[in-house]
C-alpha positions in Angstrom: 1.3 -34.9 9.3 3.4 -34.5 5.8 6.6 -36.7 5.4 9.3 -36.7 2.8 9.0 -38.7 -0.3 11.3 -41.0 -1.6 12.5 -40.0 -5.7 11.5 -43.6 -6.4 7.7 -43.1 -5.7 8.0 -39.3 -7.0 6.3 -40.3 -10.3 3.6 -42.4 -9.2 2.7 -39.4 -7.0 2.7 -36.9 -9.7 0.9 -39.3 -11.9 -2.1 -39.4 -9.1 -1.8 -35.6 -8.3 -2.3 -34.9 -11.8 -5.1 -37.0 -12.1 -6.8 -35.5 -9.0 -6.1 -32.1 -10.4 -8.2 -32.8 -13.7 -10.9 -34.3 -11.3 -11.3 -31.7 -8.7 -10.2 -27.9 -10.5 -13.2 -28.0 -13.2 -12.6 -25.0 -14.9 -9.6 -24.1 -12.7 -7.2 -26.3 -14.8 -3.7 -26.3 -14.4 -2.9 -24.2 -17.6 0.1 -26.8 -18.7 -2.4 -29.8 -18.7 -5.0 -28.1 -20.3 -3.9 -25.2 -22.6 -5.1 -27.1 -25.7 -8.6 -27.6 -23.7 -8.8 -24.2 -23.1 -8.1 -23.0 -26.6 -10.8 -24.4 -28.1 -13.3 -22.5 -25.5 -15.0 -19.3 -26.2 -12.1 -16.9 -25.6 -14.7 -14.7 -23.6 -13.8 -11.6 -21.2 -13.8 -11.6 -17.5 -16.9 -9.0 -18.1 -18.6 -11.7 -19.8 -18.4 -14.3 -17.2 -20.5 -13.8 -13.6 -18.5 -12.9 -11.2 -20.5 -15.3 -8.7 -19.5 -18.3 -10.8 -15.7 -17.3 -11.0 -16.0 -17.2 -6.9 -18.0 -20.7 -7.2 -15.7 -22.2 -9.1 -12.9 -21.3 -6.8 -14.9 -22.2 -3.6 -15.9 -25.7 -5.1 -11.7 -26.2 -6.0 -11.0 -25.6 -2.2 -13.6 -28.0 -0.8 -12.3 -30.5 -3.0 -8.9 -30.2 -2.2 -9.4 -29.9 1.4 -11.1 -33.4 1.4 -8.4 -34.8 -1.2 -6.1 -37.8 0.8 -3.2 -36.1 2.9 -1.3 -38.0 1.1 -1.6 -36.6 -2.1 -2.8 -32.8 -1.1 1.2 -32.2 -0.9 4.7 -33.3 -1.5 7.9 -32.5 -0.2 11.3 -32.7 -2.2 14.4 -32.0 -1.9 16.1 -29.2 -3.7 19.4 -28.9 -3.2 20.5 -28.3 0.3 17.0 -27.3 1.1 14.0 -29.6 2.3 10.7 -27.6 0.7 7.2 -28.4 1.4 4.3 -26.9 -0.7 0.8 -27.6 -1.8 1.5 -28.8 -5.3 -2.1 -28.9 -5.7 -2.9 -25.4 -5.4 -0.6 -24.6 -8.7 -3.6 -24.0 -10.7 -4.5 -20.9 -12.5 -8.0 -19.1 -13.8 -8.9 -19.7 -17.5 -6.2 -18.1 -19.8 -8.9 -14.9 -20.6 -9.4 -14.3 -16.8 -5.8 -14.8 -15.8 -4.7 -12.6 -18.9 -6.8 -9.9 -18.0 -5.9 -9.8 -13.9 -2.0 -9.6 -14.8 -2.9 -6.6 -17.5 -4.6 -4.4 -14.6 -1.3 -5.4 -12.1 0.7 -4.0 -15.2 -1.7 -1.0 -15.8 -2.6 0.0 -12.3 -0.4 -1.4 -9.7 3.4 -2.0 -11.4 3.5 1.6 -12.0 3.4 2.5 -8.2 5.6 -0.2 -7.1 7.7 -1.8 -9.6 8.8 -4.9 -7.5 8.5 -7.7 -10.4 10.8 -7.3 -13.5 7.9 -7.6 -16.3 9.7 -9.3 -19.1 10.8 -12.2 -16.9 7.4 -12.7 -15.1 5.7 -12.7 -18.3 8.0 -15.1 -20.0 7.6 -17.3 -17.1 4.0 -16.8 -17.2 3.5 -17.9 -20.9 5.4 -20.9 -20.1 2.1 -22.1 -18.2 0.0 -22.2 -21.5 2.4 -23.6 -24.1 3.3 -27.3 -22.9 5.8 -27.9 -25.1 8.3 -25.3 -23.0 9.9 -26.3 -20.2 9.5 -24.0 -17.2 12.5 -21.8 -16.1 12.3 -23.5 -12.9 15.1 -25.5 -11.8 13.7 -26.2 -8.4 10.2 -27.2 -6.4 11.2 -24.0 -4.6 11.6 -22.0 -7.5 8.2 -23.1 -9.2 6.2 -22.6 -5.9 8.0 -18.8 -5.4 6.5 -18.4 -9.1 3.0 -19.7 -8.5 2.6 -18.0 -4.9 3.8 -14.6 -6.7 1.5 -15.2 -9.6 -1.8 -15.5 -7.1 -0.6 -12.4 -5.4 -0.5 -10.5 -8.9 -4.1 -12.0 -9.6 -5.5 -10.5 -6.2 -3.9 -7.0 -6.8 -5.3 -7.1 -10.3 -8.4 -8.1 -8.7 -8.9 -5.1 -6.6 -7.7 -3.0 -9.5 -10.5 -4.6 -12.1 -13.4 -2.5 -12.7 -14.7 -5.7 -14.1 -15.2 -7.5 -10.8 -18.3 -6.5 -9.3 -17.4 -4.1 -6.3 -18.7 -5.8 -3.3 -17.0 -9.3 -4.5 -13.4 -7.5 -5.0 -12.0 -8.3 -1.2 -13.1 -11.5 -1.2 -12.0 -12.8 -4.8 -8.6 -11.3 -4.0 -8.2 -12.7 -0.4 -8.9 -16.1 -2.3 -6.1 -15.5 -4.4 -4.1 -14.6 -1.5 -5.0 -17.5 0.4 -4.1 -19.9 -2.4 -0.4 -18.4 -2.3 -0.1 -18.9 1.3 -0.7 -22.7 0.5 2.3 -22.4 -2.0 4.5 -20.4 0.3 4.6 -21.8 3.9 7.1 -20.2 6.2 9.3 -23.7 5.8 9.7 -22.3 2.1 12.0 -19.5 3.3 14.8 -21.8 4.2 15.5 -21.2 0.5 15.8 -17.2 0.5 16.0 -16.0 -3.1 15.5 -12.3 -4.8 12.0 -13.9 -5.8 11.3 -14.7 -2.3 12.0 -10.8 -1.6 9.8 -9.8 -4.2 6.7 -12.5 -3.5 6.9 -10.8 0.1 6.9 -7.3 -1.1 3.8 -8.0 -3.0 1.9 -9.4 -0.3 3.2 -6.6 1.7 1.2 -4.2 -0.9 -1.9 -6.6 -1.2 -2.0 -6.8 2.9 -2.3 -2.6 3.0 -6.0 -3.4 1.8 -7.4 -5.5 4.1 -7.6 -5.6 7.7 -4.7 -7.6 8.7 -2.4 -5.0 9.8 0.0 -6.7 11.8 -0.2 -9.3 8.9 1.2 -6.7 6.7 3.7 -5.0 9.0 5.1 -9.0 10.1 5.4 -9.7 6.4 7.1 -6.6 5.2 9.9 -7.6 8.3 10.1 -10.8 6.9 10.9 -9.3 3.5 13.6 -7.4 5.1 15.1 -10.1 6.7 15.2 -12.0 3.5 16.8 -9.5 1.9 19.6 -8.6 4.3 20.1 -12.5 4.1 20.6 -12.2 0.3 23.0 -9.3 1.2 21.0 -6.7 -0.6 21.4 -3.9 2.2 25.4 -3.8 1.2 24.8 -4.1 -2.6 26.3 -7.5 -2.6 25.0 -7.7 -6.6 27.3 -4.9 -7.3 30.0 -7.0 -9.0 27.5 -9.1 -10.6 28.1 -9.1 -14.7 24.1 -9.3 -14.9 23.0 -5.8 -15.3 19.3 -7.1 -14.5 20.8 -8.5 -11.3 22.3 -5.6 -10.1 19.4 -3.2 -10.8 16.7 -5.8 -9.5 18.6 -6.1 -6.4 19.1 -2.8 -5.6 15.5 -1.8 -6.5 14.1 -4.8 -4.4 16.5 -3.2 -1.2 15.2 0.3 -1.9 11.4 -1.0 -2.2 11.8 -2.8 1.3 13.1 0.8 2.7 10.2 2.7 0.9 7.5 0.5 2.1 8.7 0.2 5.9 8.7 4.0 6.3 4.9 4.2 4.8 3.8 1.1 6.7 5.6 1.2 10.0 4.8 3.4 13.1 7.5 5.5 14.8 7.6 4.9 18.9 4.9 7.0 20.4 5.6 9.4 23.6 3.1 8.5 26.4 0.2 11.0 26.1 -0.9 13.9 28.5 -3.8 12.4 29.9 -3.9 8.6 29.1 -7.3 6.9 29.2 -7.3 2.8 29.3 -8.4 2.5 26.0 -5.4 5.0 24.5 -2.9 3.1 26.6 -4.0 -0.2 25.1 -3.8 1.3 21.7 -0.3 3.1 22.2 1.2 -0.5 23.8 0.0 -1.9 20.3 1.8 0.6 18.4 5.0 0.3 20.3 4.7 -3.2 19.5 4.4 -2.9 15.5 7.2 -0.1 15.8 9.6 -2.2 17.6 9.2 -5.7 15.9 12.5 -7.4 15.0 14.3 -3.8 15.6 12.7 -2.1 12.3 14.2 1.4 13.3 17.7 0.0 13.0 17.2 -2.5 10.0 16.9 -0.3 7.0 18.9 2.8 7.6 19.5 4.7 4.5 23.1 5.0 4.9 23.8 5.3 1.0 25.7 2.0 0.8 23.1 0.7 -1.9 23.0 3.0 -5.1 19.5 4.0 -6.4 18.2 1.9 -8.9 18.9 3.5 -12.4 16.2 5.2 -14.5 16.1 2.4 -17.1 12.7 0.0 -17.8 12.5 -3.2 -17.3 12.7 -4.4 -20.9 16.1 -2.5 -21.4 17.8 -4.1 -18.3 20.1 -7.3 -19.9 22.1 -10.2 -18.6 24.8 -9.6 -20.7 26.2 -6.1 -21.1 25.0 -3.0 -20.0 21.1 -1.6 -21.3 20.7 1.9 -21.8 17.2 4.0 -21.6 16.4 5.4 -24.9 16.7 9.4 -24.6 13.3 10.3 -25.5 11.8 7.4 -23.6 10.9 8.7 -20.0 11.4 5.9 -17.9 8.9 4.2 -15.8 11.5 4.1 -12.8 11.3 8.1 -12.3 8.5 8.0 -10.0 10.1 5.1 -7.8 13.5 7.3 -7.5 11.1 10.4 -6.6 9.4 8.0 -4.4 12.8 7.2 -2.7 13.8 10.9 -2.2 10.0 11.8 -0.7 10.2 9.2 1.9 13.3 10.1 3.0 12.0 13.2 4.2 8.7 11.2 5.8 11.6 9.3 7.8 13.2 12.6 9.2 9.6 14.3 9.7 8.7 12.8 13.1 12.0 13.1 15.0 11.5 17.1 14.9 8.6 16.2 17.5 8.2 13.0 19.2 5.3 13.9 21.2 3.4 15.1 18.4 0.1 16.9 19.6 1.1 16.7 23.3 3.0 19.9 22.9 3.7 23.2 20.8 6.6 23.3 18.5 9.5 25.6 19.8 11.2 28.1 17.4 14.4 25.3 16.3 11.8 22.4 15.7 9.4 25.4 13.4 12.6 26.1 11.7 13.3 22.3 10.7 10.0 22.1 9.7 10.0 24.7 7.1 13.5 23.4 6.1 12.2 19.8 5.3 9.4 21.6 3.5 11.6 23.3 1.2 13.5 20.1 0.6 9.6 18.9 -0.6 9.7 21.9 -2.8 12.9 21.0 -4.4 12.0 17.6 -5.0 8.2 18.9 -6.7 10.4 21.3 -8.7 12.9 18.6 -9.8 10.3 16.4 -11.2 10.6 15.5 -14.9 8.1 17.1 -16.9 6.0 13.4 -17.4 5.6 13.4 -13.6 4.2 16.9 -12.8 0.5 16.4 -12.1 -0.6 19.7 -13.7 0.3 18.5 -17.2 -3.0 19.6 -19.0 -2.1 16.5 -21.9 -4.5 13.8 -21.6 -2.5 10.6 -22.0 -4.1 8.6 -25.2 -1.8 5.6 -25.2 -1.3 2.9 -22.5 2.4 4.2 -21.6 0.6 7.7 -21.7 -1.7 6.7 -19.0 0.9 4.5 -16.4 3.0 7.9 -17.1 -0.1 9.7 -15.7 -0.8 7.6 -13.0 2.8 8.0 -11.7 2.3 11.6 -11.5 -0.6 11.7 -9.6 0.7 9.4 -7.3 3.9 11.2 -6.7 1.9 14.2 -5.8 -0.1 12.7 -3.2 3.1 11.3 -1.6 4.4 14.4 -1.8 1.5 16.0 -0.1 1.2 13.0 2.5 4.9 13.8 3.5 4.3 17.7 3.6 1.1 16.6 6.3 2.7 14.6 8.1 5.5 17.3 8.4 3.7 20.1 9.2 0.2 18.6 11.1 1.8 18.3 14.4 2.1 22.2 14.7 -1.5 22.7 13.6 -3.2 20.2 15.7 -1.0 21.6 18.6 -2.0 25.3 17.8 -6.1 24.1 17.9 -5.3 22.5 21.0 -3.7 25.5 22.2 -6.4 27.8 21.3 -9.2 25.6 23.5 -7.1 25.1 26.5 -4.7 28.2 26.7 -3.5 29.5 29.3 -4.4 27.1 31.8 -2.6 24.0 30.0 0.3 25.6 27.8 2.9 28.5 28.7 2.1 31.4 25.9 4.4 30.9 22.8 6.7 34.1 22.2 5.5 36.4 19.3 8.2 34.9 16.9 7.1 31.5 17.9 3.2 32.2 17.4 3.6 34.3 14.4 5.9 31.4 12.5 3.1 28.9 13.8 0.6 30.4 12.5 2.6 30.2 9.0 3.2 26.7 9.3 -0.5 26.2 10.1 -1.4 28.2 6.8 0.7 26.1 4.7 -0.7 22.7 6.2 -3.7 23.7 5.6 -3.2 24.5 1.9 -1.6 21.3 1.7 -4.7 19.9 2.7 -6.8 21.4 -0.2 -4.6 20.1 -2.5 -4.6 17.0 -1.3 -8.4 16.5 -1.0 -8.8 18.1 -4.3 -6.2 16.0 -6.2 -7.9 12.8 -4.8 -11.5 13.7 -5.5 -10.3 14.9 -8.8 -8.8 11.4 -9.4 -11.8 9.7 -8.9 -13.1 10.7 -12.1 -9.8 10.3 -14.0 -8.8 7.1 -16.2 -5.8 6.2 -14.0 -7.6 5.8 -10.6 -5.4 5.4 -7.7 -7.1 3.0 -4.9 -4.7 2.5 -2.1 -4.2 3.0 1.5 -2.2 6.0 0.9 -5.3 7.6 -0.6 -7.4 6.7 2.8 -4.5 8.2 5.2 -4.1 11.1 3.1 -8.0 11.9 2.6 -8.1 11.6 6.4 -5.1 13.6 7.6 -6.1 16.2 5.3 -9.5 16.5 6.3 -9.0 16.3 9.8 -6.4 19.3 9.2 -9.3 21.3 7.6 -11.4 20.4 10.9 -9.3 21.3 13.4 -8.2 24.7 11.7 -11.6 26.0 12.4 -10.9 26.2 15.8 -7.9 28.7 15.3 -9.2 32.0 14.6 -6.0 33.4 13.2 -6.3 31.0 9.9 -9.8 32.4 9.5 -11.3 28.6 8.3 -14.7 28.1 8.2 -17.2 25.5 7.3 -20.5 27.3 7.9 -20.6 27.8 4.2 -21.4 24.8 2.3 -20.2 26.3 -0.7 -16.8 27.3 0.3 -13.7 26.1 -0.6 -12.9 24.2 3.3 -16.5 22.7 3.4 -16.5 21.8 -0.1 -13.1 19.7 0.9 -14.3 17.8 3.4 -17.9 16.4 1.7 -15.5 15.8 -1.0 -13.2 13.9 1.6 -16.3 11.4 2.6 -16.6 11.0 -1.0 -13.2 9.8 -1.6 -13.4 7.0 1.6 -16.8 6.4 0.1 -15.5 5.4 -3.1 -12.6 3.4 -1.3 -15.2 1.2 0.6 -15.2 -2.0 -1.7 -11.2 -1.8 -1.8 -9.6 -0.6 1.4 -11.7 -2.9 4.3 -11.1 -0.3 6.9 -12.6 2.8 4.6 -15.9 2.8 6.0 -15.2 2.7 9.5 -12.7 5.6 8.4 -15.7 7.9 7.1 -17.3 7.0 10.8 -14.5 8.2 12.3 -14.1 11.2 10.5 -17.7 12.3 11.1 -17.1 11.8 14.8 -14.7 14.2 14.8 -16.4 17.0 12.7 -19.0 16.5 15.2 -16.6 16.8 18.1 -15.2 19.6 16.7 -18.6 21.5 16.1 -19.5 20.6 19.6 -16.6 22.6 20.6 -17.2 25.6 18.5 -20.9 25.8 19.6 -19.4 25.9 23.5 -17.4 28.6 22.6 -19.9 30.6 20.6 -23.2 29.3 21.4 -24.1 28.9 17.5 -24.8 25.3 16.4 -23.6 24.7 13.1 -25.8 22.5 10.4 -23.4 19.5 9.3 -25.5 18.1 6.9 -24.4 19.8 3.6 -20.7 18.2 4.9 -21.8 14.7 5.9 -24.3 14.3 2.8 -25.7 10.8 2.9 -23.3 10.0 6.0 -25.2 11.8 7.9 -27.4 9.1 9.0 -24.6 6.8 8.9 -22.7 8.2 11.7 -23.0 7.7 15.7 -21.5 10.5 17.6 -20.5 10.0 20.7 -19.8 12.3 23.8 -16.1 12.3 24.4 -14.1 15.9 24.4 -13.1 17.1 21.1 -9.4 15.3 21.2 -10.5 12.3 23.2 -12.1 10.5 20.1 -8.9 10.3 18.2 -5.7 10.0 18.8 -3.2 12.3 17.6 0.0 11.2 18.8 1.8 9.8 15.6 2.2 11.0 11.9 -0.4 8.2 10.4 -3.3 9.9 12.9 -3.1 6.4 14.3 -5.4 5.4 11.5 -3.8 1.8 11.1 -6.4 -0.4 9.0 -6.5 -2.6 12.0 -8.0 -0.2 14.2 -10.7 0.9 11.4 -12.6 -2.2 11.2 
C-alpha cells in the first residue's frame, strides 16, 4: 500500500526515480531528461521503425516498471487541499519522431471530428517536454499527471488512425497507451476536478468507442459529465470570465458531453412482444446502461449554455476577444452543426418507444416527417465547406480537414435520419410477414404515409452506404464506431425492405443498386476490422440477418436466392442460424442493439 511521502524526502525519491527511469525505459525515455540524446539520433520516421520493435519496447518498459520497488513505483504528493496519487514512473513518451507523428495523426483525423482540446495550449505543453530549459506549465502534480494521461490518450487515438502502424497491431498498440494513461489518472485523481480532467475523460470515451469496453465507455462519459457539472459547466459558470479562451472551452466541453452522450447512450427499452431468455438478459443490460447515473436527466439541452462560437483555437484569447477571419471557414462549424443534428437524434426515439413492437400511427408518422424536415433544413443551411457534394479536391492540410468534416456531418445527418425513419420501415416489414393475424390493418392514410416514409428511409440507407464506401478511397478516411453503426443500420434497412412488395426492392440482381449497397456494406465493415473491435462480428451478424430474410422470402415464394454475389468473401465466414426472421437481431432500440460490447 502506498503511503504519503513527506516533503523532506521528496528530492531523494525524485533522484532515485529518475535513476530508475533511465535504467528501465531504454528507447522510451522521459523527454525532459533525454531531449539532447534524442537530438543526436537519426530523426527517422515512424514508418522506418518496425512496429513490432515499437511494441517490444513498450512491453519491456511495462515489465521493468512492474518489478520496480513499490516505494519507487508511485508517489503521493499534496497539491493544495487535495492529496493526489499517480504513478510518476509512467510519465514517459515515445521517441520524438514517433510522438510527433501520432500527435499529427490525432490533429488530422480525430480533432476535426471532436474538438475536445485547445490545440495551441496542448502543443505548448507538449513542446515543453522536449526543451529541458523551459519550465513546464504545470503548477501541481495533479496538473502534470492529467497532461501526461491526456497525451497518452492522444497517442492512442493517433495510433488507431495512423496508416504507418501495421493494421493488426493498431488496437494492441493503442491499448498500451490507454493502460499507461490509466496508471497516471486513477480514480483518486478525480479529487482534483478541472476542465483538463473533463477533456481527458471525453478523449478516453472517444478512444473506448473503438474497443470492446462498451460499459467502460459509457461509465467514463458519465464521470466526464459529473466532473463538468462539478465545475458548473452545465450552467455556464464561466460566462463572466474575462478569458475568452476559458469561456469558449468550457462551453465546448459541456456541449461535447451532451453530444457524445446522445450518441453513446441507449434510450430505455420496452418489453418485446415475445421475449426469449437471451433477449431478456440483453434488455436488462441495456436498461442498466441507460439508467446509470440518471443520464437522461443529466444533459437536457435547456439553453442555459450558449453554443460555442465559430472561432478556431488559434484566435481565442486570454485577454480580450478574438474573432474568426471573415474569409477563413472555422473548424468549429462542423461541431456546431453536429450539436443541432444530435438534438434531432435525441428527440427521435420519443416518437415510438416500442420501435419495432408496433406500426406507427398517423400522428407519429407526421412527427417523423416533421423531424425529417428539420434535418433537411440543417442540411440545407450548412456552409459551403461542409457540403459533401463539393467537387473540389482539397490540396492543403486545412482543406483536407474541412473535407473530412463535410463527410462526417453528412454521415451524422444520415445516421439520425435512419434512427428516425427505420422503426417504421421495420414495422412495415414485420406487418407484411405477420398480418393480418398479428396486427390490426392500418388505415389507408397510415398505409400510404407509412410506405412514403419507408421509401425515404431506403433512399437514406443507399446514400449512407454509398458515402461510406466512397470514403474508403479518400485521403480523408473516417474510421469510427459511427461508421459501423450507420453501415449496419443502412444495410439492415435495405435487406428488410425486400420483404415489402410495395417498395420494389430486390437483391436478386447482384448488379442492382440495392444488392450492390449491401455488398459495399460488407466491404466497409471489413475495412473497419482493425480499428473497431466489434466490426468482424458485426459483419457476421449482418450476414445472418441477410440469410434469415432470404429464408423468409424463400418460404413465401418457394424460390431460393443466391447470396454469394452479395456476401462475396464473407460467404464462407458467416455461420447462419436457424432462428426466425426477426429473432436473430433485436430491433427494439435506435442503435439496433449493435453496441460494441455485444459484437465481440
